[in-house]
C-alpha positions as CSV (number, residue, x, y, z in Angstrom):
1,M,-0.4,0.2,-0.1
2,K,2.7,2.5,0.9
3,A,4.5,2.0,-2.4
4,L,1.7,2.2,-4.3
5,F,0.5,5.5,-2.4
6,T,4.2,6.8,-3.1
7,L,4.1,6.5,-7.4
8,L,0.4,8.0,-7.0
9,L,2.0,10.9,-5.1
10,L,4.5,11.1,-7.7
11,S,1.9,11.9,-10.5
12,F,-0.9,13.5,-8.5
13,L,1.3,16.4,-6.7
14,T,3.1,18.2,-9.9
15,I,1.1,21.6,-10.7
16,G,0.8,23.1,-13.9
17,I,-1.5,22.3,-17.1
18,H,-0.6,18.8,-17.5
19,A,-0.6,17.5,-14.1
20,Q,-3.3,14.9,-13.4
21,P,-6.5,16.1,-12.0
22,V,-6.5,15.1,-8.0
23,R,-9.0,15.2,-5.3
24,I,-8.7,16.7,-1.9
25,G,-10.5,14.7,1.1
26,L,-12.1,16.7,3.9
27,A,-12.1,14.4,6.7
28,K,-14.8,12.5,8.9
29,Y,-14.0,11.5,12.7
30,G,-15.6,10.7,15.8
31,G,-16.0,11.9,19.1
32,G,-19.1,14.9,18.3
33,G,-17.2,17.5,16.9
34,D,-19.0,18.8,14.1
35,W,-16.5,17.9,11.1
36,Y,-18.7,19.1,8.1
37,A,-18.4,22.3,9.7
38,D,-17.6,24.9,6.8
39,P,-19.3,23.5,3.6
40,T,-18.6,26.0,1.4
41,A,-14.9,26.2,2.5
42,L,-13.1,23.6,0.6
43,P,-14.8,24.3,-3.0
44,N,-14.3,28.2,-3.1
45,L,-10.4,27.3,-2.2
46,I,-10.3,25.0,-4.5
47,A,-11.9,26.9,-7.5
48,F,-9.2,29.6,-6.4
49,C,-6.4,27.4,-6.7
50,N,-7.6,26.5,-10.1
51,Q,-7.8,29.7,-11.2
52,N,-4.6,31.7,-9.8
53,I,-2.3,28.9,-9.0
54,K,-2.9,26.4,-11.8
55,T,-3.7,23.2,-10.2
56,T,-6.0,21.1,-11.4
57,I,-8.3,19.8,-8.5
58,Y,-11.9,18.4,-8.6
59,A,-13.7,20.7,-7.9
60,E,-15.7,19.3,-5.1
61,P,-13.5,17.5,-2.3
62,S,-14.5,13.7,-1.0
63,T,-15.4,13.3,2.6
64,V,-13.1,10.3,3.6
65,E,-13.2,8.7,6.9
66,I,-9.4,8.8,9.0
67,G,-9.5,4.8,9.3
68,S,-10.3,4.1,5.7
69,S,-8.2,2.5,3.0
70,E,-9.8,5.2,1.0
71,L,-7.6,8.0,2.7
72,F,-4.8,7.0,0.7
73,N,-6.8,8.1,-2.5
74,F,-6.3,11.4,-1.2
75,P,-2.9,13.7,-1.3
76,F,-4.2,16.1,1.1
77,V,-6.7,15.7,3.7
78,H,-8.4,19.1,5.4
79,L,-9.5,18.5,8.9
80,T,-11.5,21.4,10.6
81,G,-14.4,22.0,13.5
82,H,-15.3,23.1,16.8
83,G,-15.4,20.4,19.0
84,N,-14.3,17.1,20.3
85,I,-12.2,14.4,18.4
86,V,-11.5,10.7,18.9
87,L,-9.1,8.6,17.3
88,S,-9.0,4.8,18.0
89,E,-6.0,3.0,17.8
90,S,-6.9,1.8,14.3
91,E,-7.9,4.8,13.0
92,A,-4.4,6.7,14.8
93,M,-2.2,4.1,12.9
94,N,-4.1,4.2,9.8
95,L,-3.6,8.0,9.3
96,R,0.2,7.4,10.7
97,S,0.1,4.8,7.8
98,Y,-0.9,7.6,5.2
99,L,1.3,10.5,6.8
100,D,4.5,8.1,6.8
101,A,3.3,6.8,2.8
102,G,3.7,10.7,1.7
103,G,0.1,11.9,2.6
104,F,-0.5,15.4,4.2
105,L,-2.7,17.1,7.2
106,H,-3.9,19.9,7.1
107,V,-5.9,21.1,10.8
108,D,-7.6,24.4,10.7
109,D,-8.9,25.4,14.6
110,N,-12.4,26.5,14.1
111,Y,-12.0,27.8,17.9
112,G,-12.5,24.6,19.7
113,I,-10.7,22.0,18.3
114,D,-7.3,22.7,20.0
115,E,-6.9,20.5,23.3
116,Y,-8.4,17.9,20.9
117,F,-6.3,17.9,18.0
118,R,-3.4,18.2,20.3
119,R,-4.6,14.9,22.6
120,E,-5.5,13.3,19.3
121,I,-2.2,13.3,17.4
122,K,-0.4,12.2,20.2
123,K,-1.9,8.6,19.6
124,V,-1.0,9.2,16.0
125,F,2.9,10.7,16.6
126,P,3.5,9.5,20.5
127,N,7.1,11.0,20.1
128,K,6.6,13.8,18.1
129,E,6.0,17.6,18.9
130,L,4.4,20.1,16.8
131,V,6.8,22.7,15.7
132,E,5.8,26.3,15.4
133,L,6.7,27.6,11.8
134,P,8.3,30.9,11.6
135,P,6.9,33.8,9.7
136,S,10.3,32.8,7.1
137,H,9.1,29.2,6.7
138,P,8.7,28.9,3.0
139,I,4.8,28.4,3.7
140,F,4.5,31.8,3.6
141,H,6.2,32.6,0.7
142,Q,4.6,30.8,-2.5
143,K,2.5,32.7,-4.9
144,Y,1.9,35.1,-1.9
145,T,3.8,36.6,0.4
146,F,2.9,36.7,4.1
147,N,5.7,38.5,5.7
148,E,4.3,38.0,9.3
149,G,3.1,34.3,9.0
150,L,-0.1,33.2,9.7
151,P,-2.9,35.9,9.1
152,K,-5.6,36.0,11.0
153,I,-9.3,35.9,9.6
154,H,-11.7,36.2,12.6
155,E,-11.1,37.5,16.2
156,H,-12.0,35.5,19.2
157,N,-9.8,35.1,21.7
158,N,-7.4,37.9,21.7
159,K,-4.2,35.7,20.9
160,R,-2.1,35.7,17.8
161,P,-2.5,33.2,15.1
162,Q,0.6,30.4,15.1
163,A,1.3,28.3,12.4
164,F,2.5,24.5,13.4
165,A,4.2,21.4,11.8
166,L,5.0,17.9,12.4
167,F,7.6,16.9,10.5
168,I,9.3,13.3,9.2
169,E,12.3,13.7,8.8
170,D,12.4,16.9,6.6
171,R,9.3,16.6,5.1
172,M,5.9,18.3,6.6
173,V,3.1,15.6,6.5
174,C,0.5,17.9,9.2
175,L,-0.1,21.7,9.5
176,Y,-1.9,23.0,12.3
177,T,-3.4,26.4,11.8
178,Y,-4.6,28.0,15.2
179,E,-5.8,30.8,16.1
180,S,-6.5,31.8,12.6
181,D,-10.0,30.2,11.4
182,I,-8.4,30.6,8.2
183,S,-11.4,28.0,6.5
184,D,-14.1,29.9,7.7
185,G,-12.7,32.8,5.7
186,W,-12.8,30.3,2.9
187,E,-16.7,30.3,2.7
188,D,-18.9,32.0,0.4
189,E,-18.9,35.6,1.3
190,A,-22.7,35.4,2.7
191,V,-21.6,32.8,5.9
192,H,-19.8,35.2,7.7
193,N,-20.0,38.5,5.9
194,D,-16.4,38.9,5.9
195,P,-14.8,42.0,3.4
196,P,-13.5,41.2,0.4
197,E,-10.2,41.5,1.2
198,L,-10.2,39.5,4.4
199,R,-11.6,36.6,2.1
200,E,-9.0,37.3,-0.7
201,K,-5.9,37.1,2.0
202,A,-7.2,33.4,3.5
203,L,-8.3,32.2,0.3
204,K,-4.1,33.4,-0.9
205,M,-3.1,31.6,2.6
206,G,-4.7,28.5,1.4
207,A,-3.4,28.8,-2.1
208,N,0.3,28.7,-0.6
209,I,-0.7,26.0,1.6
210,I,-1.6,23.5,-1.3
211,S,1.1,24.8,-3.5
212,Y,3.7,23.9,-0.6
213,V,2.1,20.5,0.1
214,F,2.1,20.0,-3.6
215,N,5.6,21.0,-3.9
216,Q,7.9,19.5,-1.1
């Protein structure tokens, strides 16, 4: 499975006009948290990326359960919500195998997920720590430049936005965006009534994430 997935990634993760179409996934998890939050976020991000950084991503994301073998069909999986996450032992093992094999997980704290995600990711990588990314990290300097690092989209707790990552050797396998609410910024304008410049900032940072993952 791992060797096959690695070969699939090599064919998928090429940005440009000749790239093979690729699907990205929305992670479904147990524990009671609203994994289905922000339903318009990923479709809007995909449309923005396809138009502005010339990705070839299918317009609609696919829902995928963390414990499913289908997880290995997606080079990029997004997870969000406001509440509890619980991973079984088999789900944690499956997620670790997926990340070991070349997959990528983006977790966006939608204000409420932090303590649960930090607890559950320890089941996946007990010996790894989340590392805060400095503003100089390449993920903030793809097509779009964010000299101050992760942008703040919605204010709730008067805390600064932070981007954390997990690495396997030198490869980033998980990005955790905290106190930013970036995926809310990807949603339809009518959902949060964000001004256009704020939504654009969120979408540009999202495009940077996609670009970095597909090229690292």
